[in-house]
N, C-alpha and C positions, 0 to 999 in steps of 0.2 A: 453218179449214178442217179437211178430214176425213179420216185417214188409216188402211186397214184393213193389220191388219200381223197375220203367221202366227210362231207360236214354229218358232223356228231345233232348237230340243233339247228336252224334257222330262228335268224334274230328280229323280235316285230319295239320298233321303235317310233319314238315321237319324230326323228327325227329323218323325215321324207326326201331330203336330197343333199345331195354332200358341206352345200357352202350353211356354212351358221356353225358346221359339227365343231363342239370343243376339240382343239386341238390335243388333248393330255383330260385323260380318264379325271373322275371326281372333282373334276371343275365348276358341272355341274351338277350339284346331287337328284337336283328334283328329277333329272332325267330317267325316267325307270322302264327298262327296260325288258322285253320275255323270250329267252330264248326256249323253242319250242323246240323238243328233244327227236329228233328223224331215227327211222331203223329200225334197225333193231338195238337201237339205246333208247329209244321212246319206251323203256321201263323202269319201273318204283326201283326195281336192283343198282341199275346204277349211278341214281342218287341218293340212296341207302348210304346215312351219316354223315353227309355234304352238309347238313344244318349243324353240324359240330363250330363249325369257320363262319365268322363274319365275314369275311372276302376271300375272292377269287380273283386266280388268273384266268382269262378268255382270250385262247387264241383263235384266229378269225383270218378271212380275207377281205385284204382292200376288191372287191369283185368288180367292182364299175373302175377300176383303173388298167386291169390286165391289158386290154387291148393298144394300151398307148403305151407299153411299153415303159421300160426304165432308163436312166441315164445314171455316171458315177462320179459325179455331182450336182447336187439343191443348193440350194437358195431360203434356208431358214427364213419364217415374219421375225424370230426372235431378231435378224441380226439385221432385220428392215428389209429382208425381201433381196436382200440386192449383194452380200457378199454369200459365196461360194466357199462349200465343206464337201469333204465326202457323202455318198451316202449311208455310211456304215457311220457317218460318225452325225446323224440325224436320226430323227421319226418319220424324215419323210413316205405317204403315202404311196411313193412309186417307189418300186423296191426288185429287186432282182426275182424276189418270187412271192410278191403281194404280200406279205403275211403281217400280221399284227398281233400286237397281246397285249392289253389291258388289265389292267387289277382295278375291281367294283366289291361295291359292296354289298353283299345276299340279302338281296331282299325277303324274299320267302321261295320255299317247293311246294308245287300243288299238282294237282289234273282236273280238269276239266272231261267232261267224257274220256276219252282212252288216248289224250292226248294229255304227256306228263310236261312240266314247264318248268325252268328255274329261272324268278324272276332277279334283276338287278340292279343298282340304282349307282349313277354317276353315270351312265352309259357317254361314252363315247361310238355311239357304233351308228349306220344308216340302215334303216329298215330294208328288210330283207340281207342284211349280211350272212357269210356262209360262217355258221363255228367249228371250226375244227377240233378247240379240245375244250376243257374248261378240271382247273385246278385249283387245287386249295391252297391259301393264300398262309404262309406259316409265318409269322413274326419273326421269330427267335436267326432264321439265317435270311427272309426277305428281306424285312428292317438292316435298313446299312446307314448307323444316323449319322458316321463319318465317311462319306461317299461324298463325291463330287460332282456336281454339276456340271463343270465346263460353262459356257454362254446361255443357262438356263438354270443355274443354281439357287435363283429365288420363283417366284409365281408371278407371271403378268400381273401390272395393274388393273384392276377393276373400273369400268365404267359406268354412274348412276342412270337409272330409267324414269320417263315418266310417259306420264299417257295424258296426252294431246285433249280437249276438250268433247271435239269433235270424233274420240276412239272409244271415251270411257264407255259407252253403253255396248259397243262391239265386243271392247275387252270380258265385261260382266256376263256377257252370253258366252263366250267363250270359256268363260271358266266354272262357266255352271255346266256344259258341255264335258268340260275337261278339268277336273276340281283340282287345284295346284297349277295351272296353265297361265296363273300372268306368277308366279313363284318360277317357273319354266322361264318365262318368256326374257324374267329379269336376269337371271341368270348367266341364258344363251349369248343376251347383249352385252352381259359386263363385260363379254372378255375383246371385245371391240372384233368382230370377225368378217370387218371391211376389209379387204384383200390391200395390202402393203402398197402398192401401188397407188390407190382408188381410194383412199382418203379423200373427197371431198364433203366440206361443208354444205347443208344441205343439198345434198341429193340424198335419193329415195332410195333405199333399197330394202329387199325382201325376202320371206323368207317362210318355208313351208315348217309347221309345228303339225302331229295330228293331222287334223281335215283343216288348216286355219294359215290363209297368209297375212304372216305379222308383216306388217309394215311398216319403218319407222327413216328419223333423219339425227343426222348427229347435230348438233345446235350449243352453242360454247360445252362442247365436252362433255353434253347429256345425249341417251340416246332417247328421241321425244315419239313417241308410239304415235304415228296417224291414222291407221288404218288397222283393223282385222279382217279379214274378209271371210264368207266360209268359202271351203275349195269346191 
């Protein structure tokens, strides 16, 4: 059966590229994203009562991956990027229908002009992501403390961040432009976003957060920020 669906909202996120987006929601609480309601859903009635809930389910599209298709097996980063498992035993972004779902914290509901929006915290969504549905998270049915998490039973270890002297001024300027930028950078890098096959000590990496290119090296298991460049 085929069904055509349209986005109810578009995501505006600090993540401007897929690299370094956390692999699960809520690992970076400082990531605040805005879901801008679209079309007939851009009305206050659609959001009435949503503020009663602390957390939401967000269903979305991995829109930048669709053209590359999918495979029946994938290599999860939590297994070192080598062992293969079935796509349905993973949260891989390359999926048959390219759909994702995340539990996020409701930050606030607002309106600017005619644009209604929902702000969420702990987002793991790329800027421009189409949102297909928003649902309230219901603790008594959705939270299952006895559930088994397989190979992802525990959170991944986190890495500390240090801003090198030559990057301090640039980091402070980014913080003035985007309050909370340093916390966002620290939480993003804590997840060690480097590909499992490309974790070379001393190699410089870069990721765009907001309108800044955050650059860092891993030195003695610490993320060392070398520069923050305005894009």
